[in-house]
N, C-alpha and C positions, 0 to 999 in steps of 0.2 A: 891802892893796896886795898883801901876802903871800899871802895867800888867795887872790887871783886870780892869781898865778904860779904857785902850786900846780896851780889846775884847767887852766891852759893848758898846763902841762908834763905833767900827767896825761892830757889829751886827746891831745898829740904821741904821748907812749911810747904809748897804747892804740892809736893810729892806727896807728905804725910795728911793732907787733908783729901788728896785723889784716894788712896789708901783708906781713908776713914771713910770717905763718900761710897766706894766701893764695896767696904766690909757692911755697910749700915744696907746697901741695897741686897735683901734677902732673894735669891731664885723661889718662884713658887714652887712648894712643894709637888711630887707629882702623884698623882691619887693610885693608891693599893690597888693592885690587881684582885680582882676576887678568884680564887681560885678554882679552875677547872674541875666540874665536877668527875668524880670517876667513871672510868667506861664500864657498862654491866661488862659481866661474865659470860653472860648467854645472850642468846638472840631468840626472838620469839617471831614467828609466822604463821599464817593462815591461808588456805587457797580454797577456791570454789569453782568447778569447772562443769561443762554439759557435754554431754559425750552422745554421740548419736546408736551408739549400742557400748554395753558393758563387756569386755574381753577379759577374762582372768585366765592367764596359762591357756592362752589358746582358744578357748570356750567360752562361749556367751554366756552373761550371766541373766540376762532382762529377756530374753525368749526373743531376741533380735531388736527391742524396743531401746527406744533413749532412756537415759538415766542422768541424774544432776548428783554432783559427787561434791564432798568437801572436807578439808580436815585443817588439822593446827598441828603446829611442830615447836620444842622448844629444843635448844642445841647448846649446851656448854661449852665454854674453851678447853674443855679439859680432852673432850671427844665424847662424852655422855651425852644422849639424847633420849627425849621421850615424846612420843604421839599420838595420835589420834586420826581416825578417816573413815567418811561413813558412805554409802551408795544404796540408790534402791535397786532390788534384786527382784526377779520374778517369782511368783508363788507355784508355778508352773514346774520349778527346779527345786524351790524350798519350800516343802510343802508348811502351809500355816501361817509361811513370814513373807516379807516385803520389802525387810532392810537387811543391810549389812554394815555390822558396827566393829571396827578394828582397833585393838590398841596394841602399842609396842613400847620396843625400847631396847637401848645395848648401849652399845662403846666402837666407836672409832679411832684409830689409832694412825697418827700421822707418822711415818718412816720418815717421809722427805716430801720434795715438792712436788714428785711423781707418784708416789706410792703410799697408799692407804689398806689398813688391814681391820676387820670391825668383826664385830658376833653380838647376837641380839635374840630377842623373842619375840613373837607376834603371835597376839591372839585372834582370831575371828568368827565374832558373836554375830549370831540371827535370832534376833528378839520375835520369842514365840513359834519359832519355824520346829518341827518335829516330824519326822516321819509317820507318826500314827495317825497322824491326818489323813494318810497317801491309801489307808487300804481300809475296805469296809470291814473286814476283820484283823482288827491290826496284831502282828505276831509282837509288839513290844514295843516300847518307845527306844527312838533312836533322835538325838538331836543332829543338826549339824555344826556345832561349833568346835573348833580345831585352834590347838595351839602348837605352834613350829618353834623350832631352836636354827637359828641360820648364820654361818659363817661366808665371809668375802675379802675379796681382795681385789683392789682397783690399781690401776695404772693409768694417768691421766684421766683420758675420755671412756675407758675400756673396764669393765668389772665382771667379774664371775662370782659367782653366789651357790651355797649349797642349803636346802632347806631341809629339814627332817622333822616329820610330823611324832609326836609323842602323844598322841590321841589319835582316836580313829579318824580318818581323813574323811573331811568334808560328810560323813554320814555313811561310809561305807564300811558296812559292819554284817554279821550274821542276820540281823534284822533286815537288811535290803539286801539279802540273796548273797551275800559272800562268803567264801569257806571259812573265814575266819576275819579276827578284828584287822584293821589296817595302820595299825600303830606303826611306824617305822617307812610307811611311805615316803620316798623323797623325791626333791624336785631341782635339778640342776639349772642353770640357768646363765646364760652371757651375753650381758648387755653393750652397747656401744652407743655413743652421742657425739657424732663427730663436727665440729663447729668448722663452717665454711669460711676462710678468711676473705673470700670475695664479698661477702654480705653480712654483715656484722648482725647477730642474732638468729640466722639460722644455721640449723643442723641436721646433719644427715644421722638418722636415728636405725639401728637395727637390734635386733635380738633371736635369740635361738634358745630353746628350753626342751628339756625331756623331763618328765612325771612316770616314775615307777611304782605301781602300788606294789605293797608288800603280799598281797594276797589277790585271787582272782572271782570272779563269779561263779558259783555252781552250776555245773551241767542244767540243774532243772530253772535257774535261774540265767540262762545265758540269753542272749539279745541277737536279733537280726542275723539267723539263720547259726546258731550254736557260736556265736562268738563270746568268749569269756574274759579274755585277758584286757582290760581297760588302759593299760601302758600307753604312751604316744609321744611323740615330738611336736612342739608346737614353734612358730618362728613369726618375725612381724617386722618389717622395714616401712619407712615413711620418710618425713619432714617433720622440723617444728620451726616454728620463729616466734621468739620472745621480743615484744618491747621493752624498753626502758623502762617505764611503767610498769611492767609487772605483766601485762597480758602476756597472753599464749596461745596460740593456735595451731594445730596439727592434723596429717592427714596419712594414714597408715592402710596397709595391708597385710592382714594375717591369717595365718592357716595353720594346718595340723595334717596329720597322717594318724592311720587308723580308724577310717572312716568307715570301715565295716563294723565296728562296734559302736561308734558315735552319730552315726548317722543313718538311719535317723533313729532318734532318744526319746523314748516314752514319757511322759511327765510323772511323776511319782502322784500327782495331785489328781489327776483328772484323764482323759482318755486321750489327749492332745498328743503328738509327736513334734521335734525339732530336728533339724541337722544343726546339733551343739558344736560339731567341729567342719570340717573343710574349710574353705577359704572364703574370704569376705572381706570389706573396707569400712574403715569408718572415720569421723573426724572428733575432734575436741577442740573448745575454744573456752578459756576461763582465765583466772587471775592470782596472782599469789600477792598479800598484803606484807 
């Protein structure tokens, strides 16, 4: 009996010693995790491109010559956006100028993963350009700067958009031979960029658009055997390839109708002429950062 008591007492003492030892050994405190910085509520991107010819709504803006272009965009998670973009242009088309500098902003609302609608303003600015430099006896001053309001709707890879001029349309007015101002000129467009599943980064690109001038040229200012209506359709198709690091290359073919009016087009700055419409191809290479 005495022996059993000794054994029990020994077990109790040993257990208490082991418990005390376990309590004395403290686990090292885990270092506190630094709080993750909040994600920004917006994105900033920039881009720069070299194009073999700058086409805008189907018409060359560089008299068939290359252009260097670039811009920057701020996009908020709410859908609001602001941006700017610039390119060289031809003084043959924009008398006294050599640059187009654009400013734009608006809001896009995402209905669901497939549908988005939006609205915005777009201002085209041509520093120094004025039609008064195009005439030996200027009939008046007329800048090319243009302000448009736009609305769009997108489904997956397809976008429809309408653009409406709140000012004279790129210098078209009574000063430059039109029957009245060209406020209210509109441009309708449908654009698509379909990604090919077989090749990551490769997309088929398509576009069709229609420019409707709110007024025509006067009969005395008619071009190319009496043509006074400048309204026209334009289209584009081609391919683009985007690398994961932001580089993009593209090859496109563009065309217009109403070549009776636009081919050839006399320069407002000198006696040269150029087929601004018709069909042509061009290539692009650039990067988005």
